[in-house]
C-alpha positions as CSV (number, residue, x, y, z in Angstrom):
1,M,-12.0,-16.4,-12.9
2,T,-9.8,-13.4,-13.7
3,L,-7.1,-12.1,-11.3
4,I,-4.9,-9.2,-12.2
5,V,-1.8,-7.9,-10.5
6,F,-1.6,-4.1,-11.1
7,N,1.1,-1.7,-10.1
8,K,-0.9,1.4,-9.2
9,P,1.0,4.6,-9.7
10,F,1.0,7.5,-7.3
11,N,-2.0,9.9,-7.7
12,V,-4.3,7.4,-9.4
13,L,-7.8,6.8,-8.0
14,C,-8.4,3.2,-6.9
15,Q,-11.7,3.0,-8.8
16,F,-12.9,2.9,-12.5
17,T,-15.0,6.1,-12.4
18,P,-13.7,9.6,-11.6
19,E,-14.9,11.5,-8.6
20,A,-17.9,13.7,-9.4
21,N,-16.6,16.9,-7.9
22,G,-13.0,16.0,-7.3
23,P,-9.9,17.1,-9.0
24,E,-9.0,15.6,-12.4
25,R,-7.2,12.3,-11.7
26,Q,-6.5,9.2,-13.6
27,T,-8.5,6.2,-12.6
28,L,-8.1,2.4,-13.1
29,K,-9.9,2.6,-16.4
30,D,-6.9,4.6,-17.8
31,F,-4.7,1.5,-17.2
32,V,-6.8,-1.6,-17.1
33,D,-9.2,-2.4,-20.0
34,V,-10.6,-5.7,-18.8
35,P,-14.4,-5.8,-18.4
36,G,-16.0,-7.1,-15.2
37,V,-13.0,-6.8,-12.8
38,Y,-13.0,-4.8,-9.6
39,P,-10.4,-3.9,-7.0
40,A,-10.1,-6.3,-4.1
41,G,-9.5,-3.7,-1.4
42,R,-8.3,-0.1,-1.8
43,L,-5.0,1.8,-2.0
44,D,-5.0,5.5,-1.2
45,T,-4.4,7.9,-4.1
46,D,-1.0,8.9,-2.5
47,S,0.1,5.3,-2.1
48,E,1.6,3.2,-4.9
49,G,1.9,-0.5,-5.6
50,L,0.0,-3.7,-5.7
51,L,-3.6,-3.7,-6.4
52,L,-5.5,-6.9,-7.1
53,L,-8.4,-6.8,-9.5
54,T,-10.8,-9.7,-9.9
55,D,-14.2,-10.7,-11.3
56,D,-14.6,-13.3,-8.5
57,G,-16.7,-11.9,-5.6
58,R,-15.6,-14.6,-3.2
59,L,-11.9,-14.1,-3.9
60,Q,-12.5,-10.3,-3.7
61,A,-14.0,-10.7,-0.2
62,R,-11.2,-13.1,1.0
63,I,-8.6,-10.6,-0.1
64,A,-10.3,-7.4,1.2
65,D,-12.3,-8.5,4.3
66,P,-10.2,-8.0,7.5
67,R,-11.8,-11.1,9.0
68,F,-9.6,-13.2,6.8
69,K,-6.4,-11.4,8.0
70,M,-4.6,-11.8,4.7
71,P,-1.1,-10.4,5.1
72,K,-0.3,-7.2,3.2
73,T,3.3,-6.1,3.0
74,Y,4.3,-2.4,2.5
75,L,7.6,-0.8,1.9
76,A,7.6,2.6,3.6
77,Q,10.1,5.3,3.4
78,V,9.8,7.1,6.7
79,E,11.1,10.3,8.1
80,G,14.0,9.8,10.6
81,E,15.6,6.5,11.5
82,P,13.3,4.4,13.8
83,D,15.2,2.8,16.8
84,E,14.3,-0.6,18.1
85,A,11.8,0.8,20.6
86,A,9.8,2.4,17.7
87,L,10.0,-0.8,15.7
88,D,9.0,-2.9,18.7
89,A,6.0,-0.6,19.3
90,L,4.8,-1.4,15.7
91,R,5.5,-5.1,16.3
92,R,3.2,-5.0,19.3
93,G,0.5,-2.9,17.8
94,V,-0.1,0.8,18.3
95,T,-3.2,2.7,19.6
96,L,-4.8,4.9,16.9
97,K,-7.9,7.1,17.3
98,D,-10.1,4.2,16.0
99,G,-8.5,1.5,18.2
100,R,-5.4,-0.6,18.6
101,T,-3.8,-2.2,15.6
102,L,-2.9,-5.8,15.5
103,P,0.8,-6.6,15.9
104,A,2.8,-6.1,12.6
105,E,5.9,-7.7,11.2
106,V,8.4,-4.9,10.9
107,E,12.1,-4.5,9.9
108,R,14.4,-1.9,8.7
109,I,15.5,-2.6,5.1
110,D,18.1,-1.2,2.7
111,D,16.7,1.2,0.1
112,P,14.7,-1.1,-2.1
113,A,15.8,0.7,-5.3
114,L,12.2,1.1,-6.6
115,W,11.2,3.1,-9.6
116,P,11.3,6.8,-9.3
117,R,8.1,8.4,-8.0
118,D,6.4,11.2,-10.0
119,P,6.4,13.7,-8.4
120,P,9.5,12.7,-6.3
121,V,9.4,12.7,-2.5
122,R,10.7,16.0,-1.2
123,F,14.3,15.6,-0.1
124,R,15.4,17.5,3.0
125,K,19.2,17.6,3.7
126,T,18.6,18.1,7.4
127,V,16.1,15.2,7.9
128,A,17.3,11.7,7.5
129,D,15.0,9.0,6.2
130,C,15.0,5.2,5.9
131,W,13.0,2.3,4.6
132,I,11.0,-0.3,6.6
133,S,9.1,-3.3,5.5
134,L,5.8,-3.6,7.4
135,T,3.3,-6.5,7.1
136,I,-0.2,-6.0,8.6
137,R,-3.2,-8.3,8.7
138,E,-6.0,-5.7,8.8
139,G,-6.9,-2.7,6.8
140,K,-7.9,0.4,8.8
141,N,-8.0,3.6,6.8
142,R,-4.5,4.9,6.0
143,Q,-3.3,2.4,8.7
144,V,0.4,2.2,7.8
145,R,0.8,6.0,7.6
146,R,-1.0,6.4,10.9
147,M,1.1,3.7,12.6
148,T,4.5,5.1,11.5
149,A,3.3,8.6,12.6
150,A,2.2,7.2,16.0
151,V,5.8,6.1,16.7
152,G,7.3,9.5,15.5
153,H,8.3,8.5,12.0
154,P,5.8,9.9,9.4
155,T,5.6,8.0,6.1
156,L,7.1,9.9,3.1
157,R,6.5,7.2,0.5
158,L,4.3,4.1,0.7
159,V,4.4,1.1,-1.7
160,R,2.3,-2.0,-1.2
161,W,4.5,-4.8,-2.3
162,A,2.5,-8.0,-1.5
163,I,-0.9,-9.3,-0.6
164,G,-0.8,-12.9,0.5
165,E,1.1,-14.8,-2.1
166,W,0.8,-12.1,-4.8
167,T,3.7,-9.6,-5.3
168,L,4.7,-6.8,-7.6
169,E,7.8,-8.8,-8.7
170,G,8.4,-8.0,-12.4
171,V,5.5,-5.5,-12.7
172,Q,6.4,-1.9,-13.4
173,P,4.3,1.1,-12.5
174,A,1.1,1.5,-14.6
175,E,1.5,-2.1,-15.8
176,W,-0.5,-5.2,-15.0
177,R,-0.5,-8.9,-15.6
178,E,-3.1,-11.6,-15.3
179,V,-2.3,-14.3,-12.8
180,G,-5.5,-16.2,-12.5
């Protein structure tokens, strides 16, 4: 069994083949040259961070299938400074167009001093921002972004830091390491 921890950069497609009629974008094949591995779950093009790749279909299902409720931790730079009421709403679960989210673990955190994003997040002097750590156990489409927007704090930058026991610790953007 092969298991790879990959730090997916911003604007990289979470697949090995380019989109047929889409814009020119880098794909996983531009970074990971390991035959037979596939992503366990997805990460939006405009999100960064941890992507697990494996050749083990059962492990892939356990990681990606919401039935298993594997925790996924994100570091989100959000617009504004959420108060306790906004954080509590995320902790209880919020209602989105496709239903209510499960409760999340949420806390404000200091700037995590991540690598610079290319292109950088647009800085606005008149609008404060802060970082939160958010752990979810499901995977609705663009869920974290929609959750933070639902409580009035749109996500500016989103980095998946951990899935279950696996983290990005020591893995720089566009780099990967085999862990299994």
